[in-house]
C-alpha positions, 0 to 999 in steps of 0.5 A, a space after each residue: 053098613 055094607 062097607 063094614 061087612 065087606 071090610 070085616 070079611 076082608 080082614 078075616 080072609 086076609 088074616 086067615 090066608 096069611 095063617 095058611 101061608 105061614 102054616 105051609 111054610 112051617 110044614 115045609 121047614 118041618 118036613 126038611 128038618 125031620 131029615 136032618 134034625 139040625 137043632 139050630 133051625 128049631 127057633 125058626 120052626 117055632 117062630 113060623 108056627 107061632 106067627 101062623 097061630 097069631 094070624 088065626 087068633 087075629 082073624 077071629 077078632 070081630 071089630 064093630 066100629 070103634 069098640 073091638 069085641 072078641 069072639 068070646 067077649 073076653 080080652 084073652 085074644 088081644 093078649 094071646 095075639 100080642 104074645 104069639 106075634 112078638 114071640 114068633 118074630 123074635 124066634 124067627 129073627 133068632 133062627 135067621 141069625 143062627 142060620 149060617 151063610 152060604 160060602 161064595 161060589 168058586 169060579 175057577 172054571 171061568 178064568 182064562 
């Protein structure tokens, strides 16, 4: 009995910590985006925000043994979790693909 209590709390803490980390990433990217307003970074912003929301949704799911019950005894959390997680990963991948590569540094000063 105590082990399921411990694992349920560990599940909540790990998912909520991940949500906080992703929200902090979103906040930092959003703050940098406000200065430049480069529209190629918007998919990355939305992807990180959706991942943060999906971790919050997943943290609130209560599992008891084999049967998983959600917070309001409805199945909306499972669907919302999957939609936000998949959409977040897809938008994050699109944002990384749209991000241009940095040019290679020129090392002219070191040549002899």
